[in-house]
Structure formats: C-alpha cells, structure tokens
C-alpha angles and dihedrals in degrees: 000000000000102000091151093054090049090053093047091051092049088048089055088053089053094046091051090055090053091048090049091054091044088051090053091051091048089051087056091046088051092058094051097260119133108241122201099280093184087058091047089050090051091051092051090046089053092052089049097044101040109019096041098037104035113012101044094044086053091054092045088056090052092048090048091055092047088055093047093050097051137058088208123093115232111204091189090066091055091047091050093048091051091049090054088060091043092050092052090053095046091046093049092049094050093043090054090051093050091045086049090057090050089053090049098251115160108248133160111257094213093056094046088050090050090055093050093046089048090054093049094046096045093046095048091049088049095051091048095050091049092051094042100045117004101043096050089047089052093048089049099043108037126078131228086258091052091052092047090054091048095054109150121261120251090256103135122210106259090211107035099025126096114326094240091057101045114126096181103056098151091049092048090052094053092048089051090052092056 
C-alpha cells in the first residue's frame, strides 16, 4: 500500500549509514589526521544528487498530498519543508569547504569541522522528526488511492541501487566495510 513510504524509510537507513561514515571521517579530521577528502566529497555529492533531488521532492509530494487531504494545518510539514531547504544550504556550504581543501585552499579546520557536524546533526534530527511525526501521520491519513498515486518514481538510488548502476562505487565499498 505505502510503497513510497517504505522507500523513504529505506532511504533514511541509507542516509544514516552515510552520516555514520562521515562522522567517522570528521572524527579523524578532528584529531589532525587527513581523512579521505575525495570520499567526503563523494558523500556530499550523493546527499546533494539523491537526497536533495530525488528523496526530498518525494517527501514534498507526500506532504502536499497530506495538506490537500486534510482541513487541518500540520506545522510539522512546514517545518520539514523548511529543513529541506536548510539542509541543501548546509550541505552545499560544507561541500564547498571540503572541495576547497582538496584544491589546497587555506581554511580553518575547526570551521570546516563545525560545518560537517552541523550537517550531520541537522540531517539526523530531520530524519528522526519525519519518522516520528510526518510518516505516521501520512500512514494514518492517506487512502490506498493516495498511496497508489504517490508511487515512487523510477529514480534508483545511485549508491544503494543495482550494482551495475551505482555511481558511487568507492563510497559503497567503504560503507560495506563498516
């Protein structure tokens, strides 16, 4: 019935794995080690290309359907939509900083680390809020017909999708080793 919701929850599990690895790399960065910056860039590119361009728009469609099917106002949906925009900005800023390091720009390590930690914290809180409040609301309020109309697009996850279609092979290998 709720194929879209199942996919969104699976996406959250995948994003959590990416965040766990990013947190590990930031821990190394914090101690003065040089983490794999190319890997970090790949992670941030994945978040931008899949989460921001496929996952979040799917959630927005779900939220729009919830708004259309109810006479009630759900402030959590507005908050989540604003967080989607905020996450895009935070990710972009951090990605630019990491890419700057790769290109030998002089940046303060503590400021770059703060950006990364902000992304991790904000995205974790966001995922938790969706699963705690928005997804149960959708499951409760939407009809079988709504779910059929909200079937997910054929956009496959470029990291966790079929092996022959993975664009992030190196990142996938690191995640599997954890």
